[in-house]
C-alpha positions in Angstrom: 0.3 11.3 -5.8 1.1 14.4 -3.5 3.8 16.5 -4.2 6.4 15.8 -1.8 7.3 19.7 -1.4 3.9 20.5 0.1 2.5 19.6 3.7 -0.9 17.9 3.6 -3.1 17.6 6.6 -4.8 14.1 6.5 -7.9 13.9 8.6 -8.7 10.0 9.9 -11.4 8.8 12.0 -10.1 5.2 13.1 -13.9 4.3 13.8 -14.7 5.0 10.4 -11.5 3.9 8.7 -10.1 0.9 9.9 -6.7 -0.9 9.1 -7.5 -3.8 6.8 -5.2 -6.5 7.1 -4.0 -8.3 4.0 -1.9 -11.4 3.4 -2.5 -11.4 -0.4 -2.5 -8.9 -3.1 -3.7 -9.4 -6.7 -2.6 -6.7 -9.5 -4.1 -6.6 -13.2 -2.1 -4.1 -15.3 -3.0 -3.0 -18.6 -1.8 -0.2 -20.9 -4.2 2.1 -19.4 -3.9 1.3 -15.7 -3.6 -0.9 -12.7 -6.0 -2.7 -10.2 -4.9 -3.9 -7.1 -7.4 -6.3 -5.2 -6.1 -6.3 -1.7 -7.2 -9.5 0.0 -7.3 -11.6 3.5 -7.3 -15.3 3.5 -10.2 -17.1 5.1 -9.1 -19.3 8.0 -6.8 -22.2 6.8 -8.6 -22.3 3.3 -7.7 -21.5 0.1 -10.5 -18.9 -0.2 -9.6 -15.3 -0.5 -11.8 -12.3 0.8 -11.3 -9.1 -1.1 -11.4 -6.2 1.8 -10.3 -3.6 -0.8 -9.9 -2.7 -4.4 -7.5 0.3 -5.5 -7.5 1.8 -9.2 -5.0 4.0 -10.8 -3.5 5.0 -13.8 -0.1 3.6 -15.0 1.8 7.0 -14.0 0.2 7.0 -10.7 1.3 3.5 -10.1 5.0 4.1 -11.2 5.0 7.0 -8.4 3.5 4.9 -5.7 5.8 2.3 -6.5 8.7 4.6 -6.3 7.7 6.4 -3.3 7.1 3.1 -1.1 10.4 1.8 -2.4 12.0 5.1 -0.7 10.2 4.5 2.4 10.8 1.1 2.8 14.4 1.8 2.1 14.4 4.4 4.6 12.4 2.3 7.5 14.9 -0.5 7.0 18.0 1.6 7.4 16.6 3.1 10.5 15.5 -0.2 11.6 19.1 -1.6 11.2 20.5 1.2 12.9 18.2 0.7 15.9 19.3 -3.0 16.3 22.6 -2.0 16.5 22.3 0.3 19.4 
């Protein structure tokens, strides 16, 4: 994960890097690392289509979880503040 004190410039071409919707995530964790299969349900069936696979070390996964938790808490607090206005 990036150092929080450094500013990163991320280049993103939306035509080449679409947002892939997910409604199911499968995770496999071992002592060496984590693999995340990001999936979409196929219509009204029980079949899932893997749209992306992500692998990372356990240390990176722990940092990812901490950062995601921080961001979700921050945006939840912002959303609740906006709802009150």
